[in-house]
C-alpha positions as CSV (number, residue, x, y, z in Angstrom):
1,G,-7.9,-19.3,-14.1
2,V,-7.0,-16.1,-12.1
3,D,-5.0,-13.6,-14.2
4,G,-4.5,-10.9,-11.6
5,Y,-4.8,-9.9,-8.0
6,K,-5.4,-6.6,-6.2
7,T,-3.1,-7.0,-3.2
8,D,-4.2,-4.9,-0.3
9,G,-2.8,-4.4,3.1
10,G,0.7,-5.5,2.3
11,E,2.2,-2.3,3.4
12,F,2.1,-2.7,7.1
13,V,4.5,-4.0,9.6
14,H,2.8,-3.2,12.9
15,D,5.5,-4.3,15.4
16,N,9.1,-3.0,15.2
17,H,10.3,-5.8,17.4
18,A,8.7,-8.7,15.4
19,V,11.3,-11.1,13.9
20,F,10.8,-12.3,10.3
21,H,11.9,-15.6,8.9
22,N,15.0,-14.0,7.6
23,G,16.0,-12.8,11.0
24,L,15.3,-9.1,10.4
25,T,13.2,-7.1,12.8
26,G,10.0,-5.3,12.0
27,F,11.9,-2.1,12.0
28,E,14.4,-3.4,9.5
29,M,11.6,-4.8,7.2
30,K,9.4,-1.6,7.1
31,N,10.3,-0.8,3.5
32,R,11.3,-4.2,2.3
33,Y,8.1,-6.0,3.4
34,P,5.8,-4.5,0.7
35,D,8.2,-5.6,-2.1
36,L,8.5,-9.2,-0.7
37,Y,4.7,-9.3,-0.3
38,I,4.1,-8.5,-4.0
39,K,7.1,-10.6,-5.1
40,N,5.5,-13.6,-3.4
41,Y,2.2,-13.2,-5.4
42,Y,4.2,-12.6,-8.6
43,E,6.3,-15.8,-8.2
44,H,3.5,-18.1,-6.9
45,T,0.6,-17.4,-9.2
46,V,0.0,-17.7,-12.9
47,K,2.7,-16.8,-15.4
48,D,2.9,-13.1,-15.9
49,P,0.1,-12.0,-13.5
50,I,-1.3,-8.5,-13.3
51,L,-0.9,-7.2,-9.8
52,Y,-2.4,-4.0,-8.4
53,S,-0.8,-2.7,-5.3
54,R,-0.8,0.5,-3.3
55,A,2.5,-0.1,-1.5
56,G,6.0,-0.8,-2.5
57,Y,9.6,0.2,-2.3
58,T,12.6,0.0,-4.6
59,E,11.7,-3.2,-6.4
60,I,7.9,-2.7,-6.8
61,A,8.2,-1.7,-10.5
62,K,9.3,-5.3,-11.3
63,Y,6.1,-6.8,-10.1
64,S,3.2,-4.5,-9.8
65,I,1.0,-1.7,-11.2
66,L,0.4,0.9,-8.4
67,W,-2.9,2.4,-7.5
68,G,-3.3,5.2,-5.0
69,G,-5.6,3.6,-2.5
70,D,-8.9,5.0,-1.3
71,Q,-9.3,8.7,-1.5
72,L,-12.1,11.2,-0.8
73,S,-13.4,13.1,-3.8
74,T,-11.8,16.4,-2.9
75,W,-9.4,18.7,-4.6
76,D,-6.8,18.2,-1.7
77,E,-6.9,14.5,-2.3
78,Y,-6.6,15.0,-6.0
79,R,-3.5,17.2,-5.6
80,S,-2.0,14.6,-3.2
81,M,-2.5,11.9,-5.8
82,I,-0.8,13.9,-8.5
83,K,2.2,14.4,-6.3
84,A,2.2,10.7,-5.5
85,M,2.0,9.7,-9.2
86,L,4.8,12.1,-10.1
87,S,7.0,10.9,-7.3
88,S,6.4,7.2,-8.3
89,S,7.1,7.8,-12.0
90,F,10.2,9.8,-11.2
91,S,11.3,6.9,-9.1
92,G,11.1,4.5,-12.1
93,I,7.6,3.1,-11.6
94,P,5.9,3.5,-15.0
95,Y,2.3,2.7,-14.1
C-alpha cells in the first residue's frame, strides 16, 4: 500500500577502495551509486512509485523527483537552492 518513498542518504560512497558487486571501486561508483540506489527502489516497489531524492547523476530524471535537502532559512541558502534548481533543470531533470 505504499505509493512513494523519500530516499535519503543514497548519495554517499564513503570508501574509495570499497569493491561493489559489479567489480567497480568506490571511486568509480561515486556518481553512479545514487542512480543505482534510486533505480532499485523504482524497480522493486509498487508500479509507478513516486520517489523523492536529493542525490542523482545522469539517469536520475528517469526515476525520481529531486528535493534540495535540508537548508537553513537564510538568503545564502535560498540563492544556493535557486542555482541548484536551475542546474538540475538545465541538465534535463524537470522536477
